[in-house]
C-alpha positions in Angstrom: 128.3 89.5 102.7 129.8 85.8 102.8 127.6 83.2 100.4 126.9 79.6 100.4 125.1 77.6 98.0 121.8 76.2 99.7 120.1 72.6 97.6 116.2 73.4 98.2 115.4 70.2 96.1 112.7 71.0 93.5 113.0 74.7 94.0 117.0 74.7 92.9 120.0 75.6 94.5 120.3 79.1 95.9 123.0 81.4 97.3 122.4 82.6 100.8 124.2 85.3 102.5 125.1 86.6 106.0 123.1 90.0 106.2 123.5 91.2 109.6 126.0 90.5 112.5 125.6 93.6 115.0 122.9 93.6 117.8 119.8 95.6 118.3 120.4 98.6 120.7 117.8 101.2 120.1 114.7 99.5 121.3 114.1 97.6 118.2 110.6 95.5 118.9 111.1 93.4 115.7 114.2 91.1 115.9 114.4 90.7 112.1 117.9 92.6 112.3 119.0 91.6 115.3 122.1 89.2 115.6 123.0 86.7 113.1 120.6 87.4 110.2 121.0 85.0 106.8 119.3 86.0 103.6 118.8 84.5 100.2 121.3 86.6 97.9 118.9 85.7 94.9 115.0 85.1 94.3 114.0 81.6 95.0 110.6 81.6 93.4 107.8 83.6 92.3 104.9 83.8 94.4 101.1 86.0 94.9 101.0 87.2 98.3 97.7 86.3 98.3 95.2 84.8 95.8 92.5 87.3 96.2 92.9 91.2 95.9 93.4 92.2 99.6 96.3 93.3 101.9 93.8 93.3 104.9 95.7 91.3 107.8 99.3 92.1 106.3 101.6 89.3 106.3 100.3 88.0 109.5 97.2 86.4 107.4 98.9 86.4 104.1 99.0 83.3 101.9 102.6 83.7 101.2 103.7 83.5 104.7 102.5 80.1 104.8 104.1 78.9 101.6 107.4 80.5 103.1 107.4 78.8 106.7 105.6 75.7 104.8 107.3 74.8 101.5 110.3 76.8 101.5 111.5 75.9 105.1 110.3 72.4 104.4 112.9 72.5 101.5 115.8 73.3 103.4 118.3 71.1 104.5 117.6 69.5 107.9 121.3 70.9 109.7 120.4 74.6 108.5 116.9 74.1 109.6 118.2 72.5 113.0 120.0 76.3 113.9 117.8 78.5 112.3 115.9 80.3 115.4 112.1 81.7 115.8 112.0 85.2 115.2 109.8 87.8 116.5 108.5 89.7 113.5 106.8 92.9 113.4 105.1 94.0 109.8 103.4 96.9 108.4 99.5 97.2 108.0 97.7 98.9 105.1 95.4 101.5 105.2 92.4 99.4 106.6 90.8 101.4 109.6 91.6 100.0 113.0 94.6 98.0 111.9 97.9 98.3 113.7 101.2 96.7 113.1 101.0 92.8 113.2 103.1 90.4 115.2 104.4 87.0 114.2 106.7 84.5 115.3 108.6 82.6 112.3 111.2 80.7 111.2 111.6 82.6 107.4 110.3 86.0 107.1 110.3 88.9 104.5 112.2 92.1 105.1 110.6 95.4 105.5 111.6 98.7 104.1 113.6 99.9 106.8 115.9 96.9 107.0 116.7 97.3 103.2 116.7 101.3 102.6 116.6 102.5 106.3 113.3 104.5 105.6 109.8 104.3 103.9 107.2 106.5 104.1 104.6 103.9 103.2 105.8 101.2 105.5 103.8 101.8 108.9 106.7 98.9 110.7 109.6 101.6 110.1 110.9 102.5 113.4 110.7 98.9 114.8 113.6 97.5 113.0 117.1 98.9 111.8 118.5 98.5 108.3 120.7 95.4 107.9 124.2 95.7 107.9 124.5 94.3 104.6 122.5 97.1 103.1 124.1 99.8 105.0 127.6 98.8 104.0 126.6 98.6 100.3 125.5 102.5 100.7 121.9 101.6 100.0 119.4 104.3 100.7 116.2 105.6 99.3 117.9 107.5 96.7 121.2 105.2 95.8 119.8 101.5 96.0 121.1 99.4 93.1 123.0 97.5 96.2 119.1 96.1 96.6 119.0 94.3 93.3 118.2 90.6 93.4 118.3 88.0 90.2 115.7 85.4 89.2 117.1 82.9 86.8 119.8 85.3 86.1 117.7 88.5 85.4 116.9 91.7 87.9 113.3 91.0 89.3 111.2 92.2 91.9 111.3 90.8 95.2 108.2 91.0 97.7 108.8 92.8 101.1 106.3 92.0 104.2 104.9 95.5 104.4 101.2 96.0 103.3 101.3 99.4 101.5 99.5 102.2 103.7 98.2 104.5 101.3 95.6 104.7 98.7 94.3 100.9 98.8 93.8 97.7 100.5 95.5 95.3 98.4 99.1 96.2 97.5 102.3 95.2 99.4 105.9 96.9 99.1 108.5 95.2 96.9 112.3 95.8 96.0 112.0 97.2 91.8 114.5 95.5 89.4 116.5 98.6 90.0 116.7 98.4 93.5 114.1 100.9 94.4 110.6 100.6 96.5 107.1 100.2 94.8 104.0 98.4 95.4 102.0 95.6 93.7 98.6 94.1 94.4 98.4 91.1 96.2 97.5 88.5 93.3 100.7 89.4 91.5 103.4 87.0 91.3 106.9 88.4 92.5 110.4 87.2 93.7 110.3 85.5 96.9 113.3 86.3 98.9 113.6 85.2 102.6 115.6 85.7 105.6 116.4 83.7 108.7 118.1 84.0 112.1 120.7 81.7 113.2 120.5 80.8 117.0 
């Protein structure tokens, strides 16, 4: 939970916090909650997941992934960029026939439902990661989730997760609500962006 201010230039100054220190020991296939994980404690900006109404291709093929690993990563101070390691990221797929969980290699990534609440019925990547130490220590669960609230410009705000919603449609992604619980929104809606990364 220790925090530090990071200057992102035109994106403003934001707080990052240590969210995990424990290693993965239960066969996790995603490295996103393994070892030294840092995340933004607030919301950097608001962006659409995709400009069109689709979650097909998930996080892997999304415009938001390109933005986060381009614009936001490039705005980080160079000394921080130099210690960020490339992370194997497993992300959930939607309900499109034939899709399976996606694997990417990213410097920055969004969290999934398991990393926040430990479980979720609509995130197919649950089981590939584990709950981050920070949220576990905050007592965050599917029914008690105030510890997952983040703010944008001083007000509670929704923030995106990397998982395509696996039920009902082919255009929603999961997000964390202003109360800290889970919900879903169309990919074309602008919600908060609050990435995480691992330190080598």
